[in-house]
LUMSESE-902667 format. One record per residue: y, z, x of N, C-alpha, C in turn; residue in one letter. Coordinates in steps of 0.05 Angstrom, whole numbers, padded with zeros to 5 digits, always signed. Layout:
REM LUMSESE-902667
YZXYZXYZXa;...
This chain:
REM LUMSESE-902667
+04395+01244-03297+04384+01227-03318+04360+01212-03309m;+04360+01202-03283+04337+01187-03273+04312+01204-03272k;+04316+01231-03266+04293+01249-03264+04281+01253-03292k;+04298+01254-03312+04288+01258-03340+04272+01234-03349i;+04283+01211-03342+04269+01186-03350+04242+01184-03336i;+04243+01192-03310+04218+01191-03294+04197+01210-03306y;+04206+01234-03313+04188+01254-03325+04176+01244-03351f;+04193+01231-03367+04183+01221-03393+04162+01199-03388l;+04168+01182-03368+04149+01161-03362+04122+01172-03353l;+04124+01195-03337+04099+01207-03327+04083+01220-03349c;+04096+01230-03369+04082+01245-03390+04073+01228-03414t;+04081+01202-03414+04071+01185-03435+04042+01180-03432i;+04030+01170-03452+04001+01164-03452+03995+01143-03431t;+03976+01150-03413+03968+01131-03393+03946+01113-03404l;+03950+01087-03399+03931+01068-03411+03912+01058-03390c;+03891+01045-03398+03872+01032-03380+03846+01047-03378g;+03844+01072-03389+03818+01086-03390+03805+01078-03416c;+03782+01064-03414+03769+01053-03437+03744+01069-03444t;+03741+01074-03469+03715+01085-03479+03695+01062-03481k;+03704+01041-03494+03688+01017-03495+03706+00994-03486e;+03699+00970-03491+03714+00947-03479+03742+00946-03488d;+03748+00952-03514+03775+00949-03524+03789+00975-03532d;+03776+00998-03528+03787+01024-03537+03801+01038-03513e;+03826+01047-03517+03843+01059-03497+03840+01089-03499v;+03837+01102-03475+03836+01131-03474+03863+01141-03464v;+03874+01161-03478+03900+01172-03470+03897+01192-03447s;+03917+01194-03429+03918+01214-03407+03946+01221-03401m;+03953+01246-03403+03980+01256-03398+03980+01277-03377t;+03998+01274-03357+04001+01294-03335+04028+01309-03339l;+04028+01335-03335+04053+01349-03338+04073+01343-03316s;+04064+01335-03293+04082+01327-03271+04066+01310-03251t;+04080+01294-03236+04068+01279-03214+04082+01286-03188t;+04098+01307-03187+04111+01316-03163+04107+01346-03160e;+04095+01355-03138+04092+01384-03132+04105+01390-03105l;+04122+01410-03105+04136+01419-03081+04129+01448-03075t;+04120+01452-03050+04112+01479-03041+04130+01488-03018f;+04135+01514-03017+04149+01525-02993+04129+01528-02970d;+04139+01538-02948+04123+01539-02923+04099+01558-02927v;+04102+01578-02944+04080+01597-02948+04057+01586-02964e;+04061+01563-02977+04041+01552-02994+04039+01566-03021g;+04016+01565-03033+04013+01579-03059+03997+01562-03078g;+04001+01566-03104+03986+01553-03125+04004+01543-03147e;+04000+01519-03157+04014+01508-03180+03993+01495-03198q;+04001+01493-03224+03983+01482-03244+03994+01456-03255v;+03977+01436-03257+03984+01411-03270+03969+01409-03296v;+03984+01408-03318+03971+01405-03344+03961+01377-03349g;+03938+01374-03361+03926+01347-03366+03916+01345-03395i;+03924+01324-03408+03914+01318-03435+03901+01290-03434e;+03876+01289-03441+03861+01264-03441+03836+01267-03459t;+03828+01244-03471+03803+01243-03486+03780+01234-03469d;+03787+01225-03444+03766+01215-03426+03758+01236-03405g;+03744+01227-03385+03736+01244-03363+03754+01238-03339n;+03767+01258-03329+03785+01253-03306+03774+01266-03281y;+03784+01256-03259+03776+01268-03233+03800+01265-03214d;+03799+01281-03193+03820+01281-03173+03808+01278-03145c;+03819+01260-03129+03808+01255-03102+03830+01260-03081q;+03823+01272-03059+03843+01278-03037+03827+01283-03012y;+03840+01280-02989+03826+01283-02963+03837+01305-02945s;+03860+01316-02951+03873+01336-02934+03859+01363-02936e;+03854+01376-02913+03840+01401-02913+03858+01425-02919n;+03884+01420-02922+03903+01442-02928+03908+01444-02958w;+03894+01427-02974+03896+01427-03003+03869+01433-03015i;+03870+01449-03036+03846+01455-03052+03853+01451-03081l;+03836+01436-03096+03840+01431-03124+03817+01443-03140v;+03824+01457-03161+03804+01468-03180+03809+01456-03207r;+03790+01441-03218+03793+01426-03243+03781+01441-03267q;+03794+01440-03289+03782+01450-03315+03788+01428-03336s;+03782+01434-03361+03784+01414-03382+03812+01403-03385v;+03832+01422-03385+03859+01413-03392+03880+01418-03370d;+03870+01426-03346+03890+01431-03324+03876+01430-03297k;+03893+01427-03277+03884+01429-03249+03900+01450-03235m;+03886+01467-03220+03900+01486-03202+03901+01474-03174r;+03926+01470-03165+03930+01458-03138+03938+01481-03119v;+03921+01486-03099+03925+01508-03081+03931+01497-03053i;+03953+01506-03041+03962+01495-03015+03964+01518-02995v;+03952+01514-02971+03954+01534-02950+03982+01536-02939d;+03987+01558-02924+04013+01560-02910+04015+01538-02889a;+04039+01528-02885+04044+01507-02865+04052+01521-02839n;+04034+01521-02819+04040+01535-02795+04051+01517-02773n;+04063+01495-02781+04074+01477-02762+04104+01474-02766t;+04117+01460-02747+04146+01456-02749+04153+01430-02763m;+04133+01417-02776+04137+01391-02789+04130+01394-02819s;+04146+01381-02836+04139+01380-02864+04114+01363-02867t;+04100+01368-02888+04076+01352-02893+04074+01344-02923r;+04061+01321-02927+04058+01311-02954+04031+01299-02958e;+04023+01296-02983+03997+01285-02990+03998+01274-03018a;+03978+01259-03026+03976+01248-03053+03948+01255-03064y;+03949+01264-03089+03924+01267-03104+03920+01243-03121l;+03897+01230-03118+03891+01205-03133+03876+01213-03158s;+03887+01207-03181+03876+01214-03207+03860+01190-03218m;+03836+01195-03228+03821+01174-03241+03814+01183-03270t;+03811+01163-03287+03803+01168-03314+03778+01150-03321c;+03757+01163-03328+03732+01148-03333+03725+01130-03309n;+03731+01141-03285+03723+01127-03260+03743+01106-03250g;+03765+01102-03265+03784+01082-03256+03810+01096-03246e;+03820+01086-03223+03845+01098-03211+03868+01092-03229a;+03884+01113-03234+03906+01108-03252+03932+01120-03242r;+03933+01143-03230+03958+01157-03224+03955+01173-03198q;+03978+01178-03186+03979+01195-03162+03998+01219-03166q;+03990+01242-03155+04008+01265-03155+04017+01269-03126i;+04044+01269-03123+04056+01271-03096+04060+01301-03090h;+04050+01310-03066+04054+01338-03057+04071+01338-03032i;+04091+01354-03032+04109+01357-03009+04111+01387-03002l;+04107+01394-02976+04109+01422-02968+04129+01425-02945q;+04145+01446-02948+04165+01453-02927+04151+01461-02902d;+04165+01459-02879+04155+01467-02853+04168+01494-02844c;+04158+01504-02822+04170+01528-02810+04198+01522-02801i;+04217+01539-02808+04244+01538-02798+04249+01564-02784q;+04255+01562-02758+04258+01586-02742+04280+01581-02721f;+04298+01601-02719+04319+01598-02699+04329+01625-02689s;+04338+01626-02664+04351+01650-02653+04377+01641-02640t;+04394+01661-02635+04420+01655-02623+04416+01645-02594d;+04396+01655-02581+04391+01648-02553+04362+01654-02546a;+04354+01643-02523+04327+01648-02514+04326+01667-02490e;+04350+01675-02481+04352+01693-02458+04376+01712-02463e;+04372+01737-02457+04393+01757-02461+04396+01774-02436y;+04421+01781-02429+04426+01798-02406+04437+01825-02415n;+04426+01846-02404+04434+01873-02412+04441+01889-02387v;+04456+01911-02391+04466+01928-02370+04443+01945-02359q;+04449+01958-02336+04429+01976-02324+04425+02001-02340a;+04446+02011-02353+04443+02035-02370+04426+02029-02394q;+04414+02050-02406+04397+02046-02429+04415+02037-02453s;+04403+02024-02472+04418+02015-02495+04400+02000-02515g;+04413+01988-02535+04399+01973-02555+04411+01945-02558e;+04394+01926-02565+04402+01898-02568+04391+01887-02594l;+04408+01874-02609+04400+01861-02634+04398+01831-02629t;+04374+01820-02635+04370+01791-02632+04368+01779-02660i;+04388+01766-02670+04387+01755-02697+04366+01732-02698p;+04350+01732-02719+04330+01711-02723+04331+01701-02751i;+04331+01675-02755+04329+01663-02781+04302+01650-02783t;+04286+01658-02803+04259+01648-02806+04251+01647-02835a;+04236+01627-02843+04226+01625-02870+04196+01632-02872n;+04186+01645-02851+04158+01653-02850+04155+01679-02835i;+04135+01694-02840+04130+01718-02825+04120+01711-02797k;+04128+01728-02778+04120+01723-02750+04112+01750-02738y;+04097+01748-02716+04089+01772-02702+04100+01773-02674s;+04100+01796-02661+04113+01800-02635+04093+01812-02616v;+04092+01802-02591+04077+01814-02569+04097+01823-02548d;+04094+01847-02539+04111+01858-02518+04094+01875-02499n;+04091+01866-02475+04074+01880-02455+04092+01895-02435e;+04118+01897-02440+04136+01910-02421+04138+01940-02428n;+04138+01957-02408+04140+01985-02412+04168+01996-02411d;+04188+01979-02405+04216+01989-02404+04233+01981-02428w;+04221+01967-02447+04235+01964-02472+04215+01962-02495f;+04225+01970-02519+04209+01969-02544+04222+01950-02563e;+04206+01937-02580+04215+01917-02598+04206+01924-02627v;+04225+01923-02645+04219+01927-02674+04229+01903-02690a;+04213+01894-02709+04220+01872-02727+04235+01884-02751v;+04259+01873-02756+04275+01882-02779+04282+01858-02796t;+04296+01862-02818+04304+01840-02836+04323+01822-02821e;+04338+01832-02802+04358+01816-02788+04346+01801-02764m;+04324+01810-02754+04312+01798-02731+04297+01818-02714g;+04304+01821-02689+04291+01840-02670+04311+01861-02661l;+04302+01886-02661+04317+01908-02649+04303+01915-02623e;+04316+01912-02600+04305+01918-02574+04319+01943-02563v;+04303+01964-02558+04314+01987-02544+04303+01988-02516g;+04321+01988-02496+04313+01986-02468+04321+02011-02453y;+04304+02018-02434+04308+02042-02418+04327+02036-02395a;+04338+02057-02383+04355+02054-02360+04339+02043-02337r;+04352+02025-02322+04339+02014-02298+04348+02031-02274n;+04328+02045-02263+04334+02062-02239+04329+02046-02213y;+04322+02021-02215+04316+02006-02191+04341+01991-02182k;+04342+01987-02156+04365+01972-02145+04360+01942-02144m;+04340+01933-02160+04335+01905-02165+04335+01900-02195q;+04345+01877-02202+04344+01869-02231+04315+01865-02239s;+04310+01866-02265+04283+01861-02275+04285+01845-02301r;+04263+01831-02307+04262+01813-02330+04236+01819-02345s;+04237+01816-02371+04214+01819-02388+04214+01798-02410g;+04190+01791-02420+04188+01770-02440+04176+01781-02465t;+04189+01773-02487+04179+01779-02514+04167+01752-02524i;+04142+01753-02534+04129+01729-02544+04128+01732-02575t;+04139+01712-02588+04138+01711-02617+04117+01690-02626l;+04100+01698-02644+04080+01680-02655+04089+01672-02683h;+04096+01646-02685+04106+01635-02710+04087+01613-02719i;+04069+01620-02737+04049+01600-02744+04032+01593-02720g;+04031+01566-02715+04016+01556-02692+04033+01554-02667e;+04058+01563-02669+04077+01560-02647+04084+01587-02634t;+04086+01588-02608+04095+01612-02594+04123+01606-02582d;+04140+01627-02584+04167+01624-02573+04172+01649-02556k;+04183+01645-02532+04189+01667-02514+04219+01673-02513n;+04225+01698-02513+04253+01708-02509+04253+01726-02485i;+04270+01720-02466+04271+01735-02441+04294+01755-02441v;+04288+01780-02433+04308+01800-02430+04312+01806-02400i;+04336+01802-02390+04343+01808-02362+04360+01833-02361n;+04352+01852-02344+04368+01876-02340+04378+01877-02312q;+04404+01883-02310+04417+01883-02283+04407+01907-02266e;+04410+01904-02240+04403+01926-02222+04423+01949-02225a;+04414+01973-02218+04433+01995-02217+04445+01998-02189c;+04467+02013-02188+04478+02020-02162+04460+02041-02149a;+04461+02042-02122+04443+02060-02108+04447+02089-02117w;+04472+02097-02123+04477+02125-02131+04469+02131-02160y;+04460+02110-02174+04449+02114-02201+04419+02111-02202e;+04406+02110-02179+04378+02102-02178+04359+02126-02177s;+04369+02150-02181+04353+02175-02178+04344+02184-02206f;+04319+02180-02212+04308+02187-02238+04300+02216-02237e;+04311+02232-02256+04307+02260-02256+04290+02269-02280m;+04276+02291-02276+04259+02303-02297+04271+02330-02305v;+04277+02333-02330+04289+02358-02340+04266+02378-02344n;+04270+02401-02332+04249+02422-02332+04260+02446-02347i;+04245+02454-02367+04252+02479-02382+04246+02503-02365e;+04265+02522-02364+04261+02545-02348+04238+02563-02358g;+04230+02582-02342+04208+02599-02350+04202+02620-02328g;+04181+02635-02331+04173+02655-02312+04145+02648-02301t;+04141+02651-02275+04115+02645-02264+04110+02663-02240f;+04085+02664-02231+04078+02678-02207+04079+02660-02183y;+04096+02667-02165+04101+02650-02141+04085+02661-02118m;+04074+02643-02101+04059+02650-02077+04029+02651-02082g;+04014+02661-02063+03985+02663-02065+03975+02686-02047a;+03951+02696-02054+03940+02718-02038+03909+02716-02038q;+03897+02727-02018+03867+02725-02016+03854+02752-02013k;+03868+02773-02022+03857+02800-02020+03846+02811-02045t;+03853+02800-02068+03845+02811-02094+03837+02788-02113d;+03811+02784-02116+03801+02761-02132+03808+02765-02161a;+03814+02789-02170+03820+02795-02198+03850+02794-02204n;+03866+02789-02184+03895+02789-02188+03906+02760-02189s;+03932+02758-02192+03945+02731-02196+03943+02715-02171n;+03940+02688-02175+03941+02668-02153+03923+02674-02130n;+03899+02682-02136+03879+02687-02115+03871+02660-02102y;+03872+02659-02076+03866+02634-02061+03855+02642-02034d;+03830+02635-02029+03817+02643-02004+03830+02631-01979t;+03846+02610-01983+03859+02597-01961+03888+02606-01957n;+03897+02625-01973+03925+02634-01972+03932+02645-01944a;+03957+02639-01935+03967+02650-01910+03985+02675-01916y;+03990+02690-01896+04005+02715-01900+04033+02709-01912v;+04046+02688-01902+04073+02683-01911+04074+02672-01940i;+04051+02669-01953+04050+02661-01981+04049+02686-01999e;+04048+02709-01988+04045+02734-02004+04069+02752-01997s;+04074+02772-02013+04059+02779-02037+04066+02760-02061p;+04046+02757-02078+04051+02743-02103+04071+02759-02119v;+04092+02745-02129+04113+02759-02144+04122+02742-02167h;+04133+02755-02187+04142+02742-02211+04170+02731-02207q;+04175+02706-02215+04201+02693-02212+04209+02681-02239v;+04234+02685-02246+04245+02674-02270+04264+02651-02262q;+04260+02628-02274+04276+02604-02267+04290+02594-02292i;+04316+02587-02289+04331+02574-02310+04324+02544-02311d;+04333+02530-02333+04329+02501-02335+04342+02487-02311d;+04329+02466-02302+04340+02449-02281+04328+02421-02282f;+04339+02403-02266+04330+02375-02265+04322+02369-02237s;+04298+02358-02233+04289+02352-02206+04280+02322-02205i;+04281+02311-02181+04274+02283-02178+04245+02277-02186g;+04242+02256-02201+04215+02247-02209+04199+02237-02184k;+04214+02227-02165+04203+02216-02140+04217+02227-02116f;+04204+02225-02093+04217+02230-02068+04238+02209-02063e;+04259+02216-02048+04280+02197-02041+04268+02175-02023v;+04274+02150-02030+04262+02128-02015+04279+02118-01992t;+04267+02102-01975+04281+02090-01953+04303+02071-01963q;+04297+02057-01984+04317+02039-01996+04342+02054-02005e;+04338+02077-02018+04361+02093-02027+04377+02104-02003q;+04362+02114-01984+04375+02126-01960+04392+02104-01945w;+04380+02081-01941+04394+02060-01926+04419+02050-01941e;+04417+02048-01968+04440+02040-01984+04463+02059-01981a;+04457+02085-01979+04478+02105-01976+04488+02108-01948a;+04470+02107-01928+04477+02115-01901+04480+02091-01882m;+04470+02068-01890+04473+02044-01873+04452+02041-01852g;+04433+02058-01851+04411+02055-01831+04386+02068-01842y;+04363+02062-01830+04337+02073-01839+04324+02087-01816n;+04322+02114-01817+04311+02129-01795+04281+02131-01795p;+04268+02120-01815+04239+02125-01819+04222+02113-01797s;+04200+02127-01791+04181+02118-01771+04164+02095-01781t;+04155+02097-01806+04139+02076-01819+04156+02063-01840i;+04163+02038-01838+04184+02026-01854+04172+02013-01879v;+04185+02019-01902+04178+02006-01927+04199+02016-01948g;+04212+01998-01961+04235+02006-01978+04227+02025-02001k;+04202+02023-02011+04193+02040-02032+04178+02064-02022a;+04176+02067-01996+04164+02091-01984+04185+02113-01982m;+04176+02139-01982+04196+02160-01979+04209+02159-01951p;+04235+02164-01951+04248+02166-01925+04236+02189-01909v;+04233+02186-01883+04223+02207-01866+04240+02209-01841d;+04233+02227-01824+04248+02231-01799+04277+02238-01803s;+04282+02254-01824+04310+02263-01830+04310+02293-01828v;+04330+02304-01815+04332+02333-01812+04345+02344-01838s;+04344+02371-01840+04358+02384-01863+04388+02378-01862w;+04399+02378-01837+04427+02372-01834+04434+02343-01842e;+04416+02324-01835+04420+02296-01843+04421+02294-01873d;+04403+02309-01886+04401+02308-01915+04427+02318-01928v;+04440+02338-01916+04465+02348-01927+04486+02326-01927q;+04487+02310-01906+04506+02288-01904+04500+02267-01926i;+04475+02261-01930+04467+02243-01951+04476+02253-01978f;+04471+02279-01983+04478+02290-02009+04508+02289-02014i;+04524+02295-01993+04553+02293-01995+04562+02265-02003e;+04549+02245-01990+04555+02217-01996+04548+02210-02024t;+04525+02219-02033+04515+02214-02060+04534+02227-02081l;+04541+02252-02077+04558+02265-02096+04586+02253-02098n;+04596+02243-02076+04622+02230-02076+04621+02203-02091l;+04599+02188-02087+04596+02162-02100+04591+02165-02130a;+04574+02185-02137+04565+02187-02165+04583+02205-02182s;+04599+02222-02170+04614+02241-02185+04598+02264-02197g;+04572+02266-02188+04554+02287-02198+04549+02307-02176l;+04533+02327-02182+04528+02349-02164+04498+02351-02158n;+04489+02337-02137+04461+02338-02128+04459+02359-02105y;+04435+02369-02102+04429+02387-02079+04399+02386-02075r;+04389+02400-02054+04361+02404-02050+04351+02426-02070l;+04325+02425-02077+04315+02446-02094+04312+02472-02078p;+04315+02494-02092+04307+02520-02080+04277+02520-02077t;+04267+02538-02061+04238+02540-02057+04224+02548-02083e;+04237+02565-02098+04226+02574-02124+04225+02551-02144a;+04247+02535-02145+04247+02512-02163+04226+02492-02156e;+04223+02488-02130+04203+02469-02120+04175+02477-02129w;+04168+02503-02125+04141+02512-02131+04136+02512-02161e;+04157+02520-02177+04154+02520-02206+04149+02491-02216f;+04163+02472-02205+04159+02444-02213+04132+02434-02204a;+04124+02440-02179+04099+02431-02169+04075+02442-02185a;+04078+02466-02195+04056+02478-02210+04055+02468-02239r;+04075+02452-02247+04075+02441-02274+04093+02456-02294g;+04110+02475-02283+04128+02489-02301+04113+02504-02323g;+04125+02503-02347+04113+02516-02370+04089+02501-02381n;+04083+02477-02370+04060+02462-02378+04037+02465-02358l;+04040+02483-02339+04020+02486-02318+03992+02492-02328s;+03973+02478-02316+03945+02483-02322+03931+02498-02299k;+03947+02508-02280+03936+02525-02259+03922+02510-02237g;+03929+02484-02233+03916+02469-02212+03924+02478-02184y;+03906+02474-02165+03911+02481-02137+03932+02463-02124l;+03932+02438-02132+03951+02418-02122+03969+02410-02146y;+03989+02394-02140+04008+02387-02161+03997+02366-02180s;+03985+02376-02202+03974+02359-02222+03944+02358-02224g;+03930+02365-02203+03901+02363-02202+03889+02385-02183y;+03864+02391-02188+03850+02408-02169+03834+02391-02149s;+03832+02365-02154+03820+02346-02135+03843+02332-02121v;+03848+02337-02096+03872+02328-02083+03875+02298-02082i;+03853+02284-02079+03855+02255-02077+03867+02241-02101g;+03867+02254-02124+03878+02242-02148+03909+02242-02147a;+03921+02261-02134+03950+02264-02136+03964+02262-02109c;+03950+02258-02087+03963+02260-02061+03953+02241-02040a;+03972+02231-02024+03965+02218-01998+03966+02240-01977w;+03943+02246-01966+03941+02268-01946+03923+02258-01922y;+03917+02276-01904+03904+02268-01879+03879+02251-01883y;+03863+02258-01903+03836+02245-01906+03837+02218-01920s;+03859+02212-01934+03859+02186-01948+03884+02169-01942n;+03902+02179-01926+03927+02164-01922+03925+02141-01903s;+03904+02139-01887+03901+02119-01866+03925+02119-01847e;+03934+02143-01841+03955+02148-01821+03981+02135-01828s;+03989+02135-01853+04015+02122-01861+04025+02135-01887t;+04051+02133-01890+04062+02140-01916+04056+02117-01936t;+04060+02122-01961+04055+02102-01982+04078+02101-02002h;+04080+02079-02016+04100+02077-02037+04100+02100-02056d;+04123+02109-02064+04125+02131-02082+04111+02125-02109i;+04100+02145-02122+04090+02142-02149+04064+02127-02151g;+04049+02124-02129+04024+02109-02130+03999+02127-02134t;+04003+02153-02134+03983+02172-02143+03990+02183-02170k;+03973+02200-02181+03978+02210-02208+04000+02231-02208e;+04015+02232-02230+04036+02252-02233+04024+02279-02242a;+04041+02300-02240+04032+02326-02249+04038+02330-02279n;+04035+02354-02288+04038+02359-02317+04066+02353-02327e;+04086+02353-02310+04114+02347-02318+04121+02318-02313l;+04103+02302-02303+04109+02274-02298+04123+02270-02271g;+04119+02289-02252+04132+02287-02226+04110+02277-02206i;+04119+02259-02188+04100+02247-02169+04103+02258-02141y;+04081+02258-02126+04080+02263-02097+04090+02290-02089d;+04088+02310-02106+04095+02337-02097+04074+02348-02079m;+04050+02337-02080+04029+02342-02061+04026+02317-02044t;+04030+02319-02018+04024+02296-02000+04047+02277-01997g;+04041+02255-01984+04060+02233-01976+04079+02244-01954n;+04101+02258-01961+04117+02271-01941+04122+02300-01950v;+04124+02318-01930+04134+02345-01936+04163+02342-01946r;+04173+02362-01960+04199+02360-01973+04216+02384-01966e;+04241+02378-01956+04259+02400-01950+04267+02415-01975w;+04270+02441-01972+04282+02458-01993+04309+02469-01983c;+04324+02481-02000+04351+02490-01993+04350+02517-01978n;+04329+02532-01981+04328+02560-01972+04324+02563-01942d;+04337+02584-01931+04329+02594-01905+04303+02609-01909w;+04286+02609-01889+04260+02622-01891+04264+02653-01890f;+04248+02666-01907+04244+02695-01905+04217+02702-01918d;+04207+02725-01912+04183+02734-01925+04189+02743-01954y;+04170+02739-01971+04173+02748-01999+04173+02778-02001y;+04185+02788-02023+04180+02816-02031+04168+02815-02059d;+04159+02838-02068+04143+02839-02093+04160+02842-02118s;+04186+02844-02116+04203+02849-02139+04207+02823-02156n;+04211+02827-02181+04218+02805-02199+04244+02792-02189l;+04244+02766-02187+04268+02751-02177+04277+02731-02198a;+04303+02729-02202+04314+02710-02221+04330+02689-02205t;+04321+02664-02207+04333+02641-02193+04338+02648-02163n;+04318+02656-02148+04322+02664-02120+04332+02640-02104p;+04351+02646-02086+04363+02626-02069+04354+02628-02039q;+04338+02649-02033+04332+02654-02006+04354+02669-01992g;+04350+02677-01967+04371+02692-01953+04396+02675-01947p;+04418+02689-01942+04443+02675-01937+04445+02662-01910s;+04427+02669-01892+04427+02657-01866+04399+02660-01854s;+04395+02646-01831+04369+02647-01818+04368+02627-01796g;+04345+02623-01785+04342+02603-01764+04325+02579-01772s;+04308+02583-01793+04289+02562-01801+04293+02556-01831m;+04291+02531-01838+04292+02522-01866+04263+02517-01876k;+04259+02522-01901+04233+02518-01914+04229+02489-01922v;+04205+02479-01919+04197+02454-01932+04169+02457-01944n;+04163+02441-01963+04139+02445-01980+04124+02419-01985r;+04099+02421-01993+04085+02399-02005+04063+02385-01990g;+04060+02390-01964+04040+02375-01949+04049+02346-01945g;+04033+02331-01930+04041+02303-01923+04017+02286-01916s;+04023+02262-01909+04001+02243-01901+03987+02252-01875w;+03999+02270-01860+03987+02280-01836+03973+02307-01840t;+03974+02318-01864+03966+02346-01869+03938+02348-01881t;+03922+02367-01872+03896+02372-01885+03901+02385-01912p;+03880+02384-01928+03883+02393-01956+03891+02422-01958s;+03882+02439-01939+03888+02468-01941+03918+02473-01939v;+03933+02454-01926+03962+02457-01924+03977+02440-01944n;+03963+02431-01965+03976+02416-01986+03977+02431-02012c;+03967+02456-02012+03967+02472-02036+03995+02478-02047r;+03998+02482-02073+04024+02487-02085+04039+02510-02072n;+04025+02530-02063+04038+02554-02052+04043+02553-02023s;+04033+02532-02009+04036+02531-01980+04065+02528-01971y;+04073+02543-01951+04100+02543-01940+04100+02533-01911r;+04120+02517-01905+04123+02507-01878+04152+02510-01870h;+04158+02513-01845+04186+02516-01836+04192+02498-01812t;+04218+02490-01811+04228+02475-01788+04257+02483-01784d;+04267+02479-01759+04295+02483-01755+04311+02462-01770y;+04335+02469-01779+04351+02450-01796+04359+02425-01782p;+04359+02425-01755+04365+02400-01741+04341+02385-01731n;+04317+02394-01740+04292+02380-01732+04286+02358-01752e;+04273+02337-01743+04263+02316-01760+04235+02310-01752a;+04219+02300-01772+04191+02294-01767+04183+02270-01783a;+04163+02255-01772+04155+02230-01785+04141+02234-01812q;+04135+02260-01819+04123+02265-01845+04140+02283-01862d;+04166+02284-01857+04184+02303-01871+04207+02287-01884l;+04208+02290-01911+04230+02278-01926+04241+02298-01946g;+04248+02288-01971+04260+02307-01990+04261+02294-02018f;+04266+02310-02038+04273+02301-02065+04297+02318-02074r;+04310+02310-02095+04335+02322-02104+04333+02338-02129l;+04352+02356-02132+04358+02370-02157+04386+02363-02166v;+04389+02358-02192+04415+02352-02203+04425+02377-02218l;+04449+02386-02210+04461+02410-02223+04478+02400-02246v;+04470+02409-02270+04485+02401-02294+04511+02417-02295e;+04533+02403-02301+04559+02417-02302+04561+02432-02329e;
């Protein structure tokens, strides 16, 4: 009832505007109270008067457009966390008579929490958000993605293959205010830290030769044991994205045999026989079936599989782009993944350390081979890939090297294959 009375009082004829000394000019306003939400907008105040009216105000977030019988009151969005108000001073024939009160809502924004903890495995997280205004999101993290939904934020995070926890920040821009939400992901166990690349099987020419420039895999630097070039058919398999690191080895075996120490560097100075003990330990802990790659699997992956562009080295024909080798290594191994990956997204298949393969060494034959495993016995095991001590000629994708299975070298390590059950 009070509001009705107030409205009637506001809409009665306003007195005090004179045409001459004793003549009263009428002035009626449709309202003296305007309420806006946080987004702002426009409202119209109807005006009836026989005189000349004007409106005065000082706030820069208000704009008034006057016409004969109405005013358009335009209010900007309120980008602050505080409500705001203002008064429009109305005059009639130059005399102050009435005020219009303007009240605008502020930003209202809330989340359940400012920090969230997630598991090492990949997954999704919903962050409920209550807001009365549109907001934008900045995310510079490469291990999770953020989407804005009606309910709030949907965060999809990748598996953490690192044995250290990691954190990332989402920045929300709400008007003039920024708000951070932190995502913490737990570390993985050492036996879950091996990131694998799934490779589609295919057929390729394995080896190299320097006798026929018009034939397959011609290479003037090819050695005899790289020939004859022969066709090999490979089934699907999964191979390590990176070489096995010193951190992974030490977590499994309790010691670090490497000559040059660095937890993110590839483990070195391990024999083929040492690697078999590591793999047994890994398979027992993980419940999975890892092994060394066959020589054919290794070369197929190094060449880029079905995505191969025919590069001389794994991913590039310019060795410095993809490998730490004799001319650029500065006589040391380097952290894994610090050179460019090949066509399949696999790192360091050229350079850093040579890599053990599962096969006993034998000379190739020219027959088509399907998933070749090498001979059933022998005296030397094959390793591939060149290393930080190796000249470029011995870093080519087809280059073969051999060592006794009980030998270890400061530039010899390995990567894994995962056998899918």
